[in-house]
Structure formats: C-alpha cells, structure tokens
N, C-alpha and C positions, 0 to 999 in steps of 0.2 A: 572272930566270925564277923561277917559283914551284917550291918543292921538290914532288916527287911525293908524294902522299897515299895511304897505303894503307887501305882499309876492308873489312871483311868482305863477302864476296859475299852478296847477298840473293837468295833464292829468289823470283822474281816470280811463278811459275805457281802457282795456288791448289791444284791437284790434287797438284802436286810437294811443296809444302809439307805436305800432309796424309799423302802416302806416307812422306815422311821422319818425321813424328812417328809415325805408325803403327809403323815400323821401330824406332824408338828405344824406344818403348813394349815391343815384343815382345822386344827384346834385353835390356830391364831386367827382364821378367818370367822370361824364360829364365835370367839370371844369379840371380835370386832363388830360383827353383826348384832350380837347381844347388847353392846354397849350403844350402837348406832340407833337402834329402835327405841331405846330409852331416853335419847336425846329430845329436847322439846322442839316442837315445830316452830317455823318463824313466827307463825300466827300466835302461838302461846307466848313467846318471848315479848311479842308486840302487845299482847293483851293487857288490859288494865288490871291493877290490883283489886281485890274484892274486899270491901269493907261492909260487914253485915250488921243489922241492927233490927229493930222491931218499931212498930207504930207506938207513938207516944214517947219516944225517946229521941234525942238527939244523935244523928248518925253524921260523922265528919270523915271527909277524906282530904286530899291534898287542895282540890279545887272547891268543894262545896261542903256546907253543912245543911242538913235536911231535916225537918220534923214533919212526919206525917200525923196529924191531929184527928182525922177520921175518914169514913169512907160511907158512901151511900149507894144505893142500887135502884134504878126506876127504868122504865121503858121510854121515858120521854125526859128530855132536859129543856130547860128554857135558858137562852144565852142572852148576854148583854152586848155582844159585839156587833160591829158593823156589817158584818157578814156571817152567814148567809142572810137573806132577807127574812126568811122564815124565822120566827122567834122559836116556836116550839118545834124540836126535831125528834122524831120517832125512830127507834133503833130496830133493827130486825130481830134483834134479840133484847139484851138489856145493856144500859148504860152503867159503868162502875165509874163513879165520880170519887176522886180521891183529893182530899184537901191537904195542902202541904205548904210549909214556909221554907223556901229555899233562900240560902245566902251564899253568894260567890265570895269566897276566901281570898282570890287573887283575881287577876284580870281575866275571868272566864265569863263570857258574854250570854251564854244561855246553857240550861240543862236540859238535855234530851231525855225522855223517859221511856220506859217498856214495862209492860205488865205480863208477867208469867202466871197462867191461871190454867189448871187442868192440863199440864204439859205442853201449853201453846204459848206463843208469844205475840203480844197484841201491841200495836202502835197507838198513841193518841189519834183521834179522829181529825183528820185535815180540815173538815168544815169549821171546826172549832179552834183553830190554831190561834186566832188573832183576839180571842176572848178568853184565854186560858195561859196556863204557866208554859204551855208547849213552845210557844214563839216568843215569850216574854223576854225583854232585853234587862239583864242584871247589871247592877253596879256593885262594885267590890265593897262589902262589908255593910251593905244595906239590904236587910231581909225583904223578901217578897213573898206575901202569902197569895195563894190562889188555887186554882185546882187543875188536875190533870184528869181527861176524860177519855175513857176506853170503850167502844163498842164490842161486845162479847156474846157468844150464844148463850141462850138461856139454860141448856142442859149443862153448860160447863159451870155455871154459877150454882146450878142445883147440887152438882156433884162435889163442890170444892167447900171447904172451910176457910181456906187461906188463899191468899195470893201475894205475889212477890213484885214489888214495884222496884225498877232498877233505874237509877239515874247515873248519867255520865255527860262528860262534856263532849259535844260533837262539832268541831269547827268546819263551817261551810268550806268545801274545797270542790274543785272542779271533778275530781276522782276521789270518792271516798277511800279513806286509808284508816287503818287501825290506830287508836290513840295510844301512844307509848307512854308508860311510866304513870298513868294517871289513874285515880281511884275510881271503881265502879261501886256505887252505894247500892246494897242490895237490902230492902227493907220489906220484912215479913207483915202483912196486914191481914188481920181476921176479917172475913166477909160473911160469917154467919149472920142470922137475922139480929141476933143481940148486939153485935158489934157494927154491922154495917144494914141499918135499917131500910126496910123496902119502902118506897113511896111511888104514888102514881105519876108525879112530876118532880123534877128536882130543879130549882132555879139556881144557875151558876152565878157565884158572886164574882164581881169584878176583881182583877189583881190590885192588891193594896201593899204599897211599899211602906217600910218602916215596922217597928215592933207591932205584932197582931195582939 
C-alpha cells in the first residue's frame, strides 16, 4: 500500500484566488499603516530627554545641574540691571520669581527657562534678561545663583498650587532647531502661599557666581 501523501490544497477557482490575494494585500497594508502610525515623529526623535525633579532637590541632566531654592509672587519687581531705566516694573498680572542655582556641567553657556502654569507656557520677561539668569553666561562647573522672572495672569496663579520650571540648553542659531540628545530638566515648584510668599514688591538679587 502506498503511503498517504499530503499536499497543500490548491485553489482551483480563479476568482477565489484573486479574492485571497486581495485579502492578503489589504491585511499587509493595514499592518504597515498600524506600525507607521506608531513610529515617533522626527520632532519626537530630536526632542530632549526629560529629567524630572522638585524644588529643594538637585536635578541633573547631561548639560546642567539645577537646584530651585524658593519662589515668590508679587505685582512689582525691583531690578538691579542696567536696563530698563525704571527700577520698579509693574506686571499686568503677577510676577513669579524663581530663585535657582544653575551649574553648567560641560561647555553649555546658557540655560534657557520656561514656566508651565495653568496649562500655559510662559517665557522669562525680556526686560529683565540682563539682570537675571535668563541671559547669564555660565562657566563649566561654576555654580551661578540668581532668579528667573515670569509675568503671568493673576487668575492663573489663583487657580494653581504648582508650576513647572523647564530648563534646557538653547544654543543661539540663525534658525531655531530642536536640541538633540540633551536633557530637559522639569522641576515641580509649589506656588501656594505657604511655599511661595506673596509680597507687594520683590527685589531681584544680582547673579552670584560660586557656592551659594
């Protein structure tokens, strides 16, 4: 007796073969789209790594080490810089003043800051660039203590108990580009009245190099 031989079944009907091929093609395309939609965008690949921490602790990435020591809130700040001429600056809402010590761990000359509050992103006030950390020149391994100052709406302050300070290196370029492979330091700061005292005026300290 001859042993039973097994063979793959063949689809004899031409329309059925075409239907099977179409189904296989559709399934392959669907799988490709599924994978493609889950690939990171170019901006995600170039985006910095996030290192998270909180006020009062040392938060370190590849480029910087930052310690936020305190925060304060006032409608008026008094600055010590050469510009602007007016010493007392009135906010349209409130000033959030964040005191921090920033250390460049390698040759990163400046630490750019952002403040996230009430779902909005705020930049340091340009009028105070030259009397705060915002435009300060950093030297490797030498701590610099000063403040970042943000003008924010009063209702955003009233609705929020925390803000987030973001620190990243932003090298000056003719055309802004994402910073690749660098650390974004995200620091949680309590801004309730107990942790961020309210005042009528906050005098901004001058930047101080060396251990604070």
